[in-house]
C-alpha positions in Angstrom: -9.1 73.2 19.6 -5.3 72.9 19.8 -3.1 72.7 16.8 0.2 70.9 17.1 3.2 70.8 14.9 2.5 69.7 11.4 4.6 67.4 9.2 5.0 67.5 5.5 2.5 64.6 5.2 -0.2 66.9 6.7 -0.1 69.0 3.5 -0.7 66.1 1.1 -4.0 65.5 -0.5 -5.8 62.8 1.4 -9.1 62.6 -0.4 -8.0 63.3 -4.0 -7.5 60.5 -6.5 -4.2 60.5 -8.5 -6.0 62.0 -11.6 -7.4 64.8 -9.4 -4.0 65.5 -7.9 -2.6 65.8 -11.5 -5.5 68.0 -12.6 -7.2 69.6 -9.5 -9.5 71.7 -11.6 -11.6 68.6 -12.2 -12.6 68.7 -8.5 -14.6 71.8 -9.1 -16.8 70.0 -11.7 -17.3 67.1 -9.2 -18.2 69.4 -6.4 -20.7 71.4 -8.4 -22.1 68.2 -9.9 -22.9 67.1 -6.4 -24.5 70.3 -5.3 -25.2 73.7 -6.7 -23.7 76.9 -5.2 -27.0 77.8 -3.4 -27.2 74.3 -2.0 -23.6 74.4 -0.8 -24.3 77.7 0.9 -27.4 76.3 2.6 -25.3 73.2 3.7 -22.6 75.4 5.2 -25.2 77.6 7.0 -27.0 74.6 8.4 -23.8 72.9 9.4 -22.4 75.9 11.2 -25.7 76.4 13.1 -25.7 72.7 14.2 -22.0 72.9 15.2 -22.4 76.0 17.3 -25.8 75.1 18.9 -26.4 73.1 22.1 -28.1 70.5 20.0 -27.0 68.4 17.1 -27.7 68.1 13.3 -31.4 67.4 12.7 -31.9 69.1 9.4 -31.8 66.0 7.2 -30.0 62.7 7.1 -26.6 62.7 8.7 -25.1 61.1 5.6 -25.9 64.4 3.7 -23.7 66.3 6.1 -20.9 63.7 6.0 -21.0 63.6 2.2 -20.8 67.4 2.0 -17.9 67.4 4.5 -16.0 65.0 2.3 -16.6 66.9 -1.0 -15.8 70.2 0.7 -12.5 68.8 2.0 -11.7 67.5 -1.5 -12.4 71.0 -2.9 -10.2 72.6 -0.3 -7.4 70.2 -1.1 -7.8 71.0 -4.8 -7.7 74.7 -4.1 -4.6 74.2 -2.1 -2.8 72.4 -5.0 -4.0 75.1 -7.4 -2.8 77.8 -5.1 0.7 76.1 -4.9 1.0 75.8 -8.7 3.0 78.5 -10.5 0.5 79.1 -13.2 -0.2 82.8 -13.7 -1.9 82.3 -17.1 -4.5 79.9 -15.8 -7.9 79.8 -17.6 -9.9 81.0 -14.7 -8.6 84.5 -14.9 -11.3 86.5 -16.7 -9.2 89.5 -17.7 -5.5 90.1 -18.5 -5.4 93.0 -16.0 -7.9 94.4 -13.4 -8.3 97.5 -15.6 -9.6 95.5 -18.5 -13.4 95.9 -18.7 -15.6 92.8 -18.5 -19.3 92.7 -17.9 -19.6 91.5 -14.3 -23.3 91.4 -14.7 -23.2 88.8 -17.5 -24.6 85.6 -15.9 -22.6 83.4 -18.2 -19.6 84.2 -16.0 -21.1 82.7 -12.9 -24.6 81.3 -13.4 -25.1 77.6 -12.6 -26.9 74.9 -14.5 -29.8 74.3 -12.2 -33.0 76.0 -13.2 -34.4 75.9 -9.7 -32.3 78.9 -8.8 -31.9 82.4 -10.2 -28.8 84.2 -11.4 -28.8 86.2 -8.1 -28.4 82.9 -6.2 -25.1 82.3 -8.0 -23.9 85.9 -8.1 -20.5 86.1 -6.3 -21.5 88.6 -3.7 -18.6 87.9 -1.4 -15.9 88.6 -4.0 -14.6 92.0 -4.9 -14.1 92.9 -8.6 -10.4 92.0 -8.5 -11.2 88.6 -6.9 -14.0 87.9 -9.4 -11.7 88.6 -12.3 -8.9 86.5 -10.8 -10.2 84.0 -8.2 -6.7 82.9 -7.4 -6.4 86.0 -5.2 -9.2 84.6 -3.0 -7.4 81.2 -2.9 -4.3 82.9 -1.7 -6.1 84.8 1.0 -7.9 81.6 2.1 -4.6 79.9 2.8 -2.9 83.0 4.2 -5.7 82.9 6.9 -5.1 79.2 7.8 -2.9 76.6 6.3 -4.1 73.2 5.0 -3.8 71.1 8.2 -5.6 73.7 10.3 -8.5 73.9 7.7 -8.8 70.1 8.0 -8.9 70.2 11.8 -11.5 73.0 11.8 -13.7 71.1 9.4 -13.4 67.9 11.4 -14.2 69.8 14.7 -17.2 71.4 13.1 -18.4 68.0 11.8 -17.9 66.4 15.2 -19.8 69.3 17.0 -22.6 69.2 14.4 -23.1 65.4 15.0 -22.9 65.3 18.8 -24.0 68.8 19.8 -21.7 71.3 21.4 -22.8 70.7 24.9 -24.6 67.3 24.7 -21.7 65.1 25.7 -19.8 64.9 28.9 -16.4 63.4 29.5 -17.5 61.0 32.2 -19.6 59.1 29.7 -16.8 58.9 27.1 -15.4 55.4 26.7 -12.1 55.0 25.0 
């Protein structure tokens, strides 16, 4: 995958409605209304397996993966906008300082609404204490790793590879 020069337009939200651009926090509600955290993790796991295998996505209907791709891209765009906002007093920060004690084991801080899963399924195992208290740190690290246009390209490449299989196509049969 090659990444060319990006223009300012590559950083604009493409999937977000105007109301979501004005308040990107609403995208989190939409995302987690569409799927729970454990379902999202399962989708990502299945998607990555399909994208890196010699075969293609057979786990369920292709529309499921396409829908997940679209809502994930919306979520990333919303996180990008939130990351660019200068809002140090945002509501998602659980403590005024990292030294302030909060009960990290209290499920109300992270537990989802679906009764099919346990609190453990929702527990933020990949976040350290500092990131759990202030998730904006994780957002910043996410975009320090890759910028918005590259995340879009990576997601699209993964989607493409999941649908056609990594090695199932050949260039001679491609018709443009």
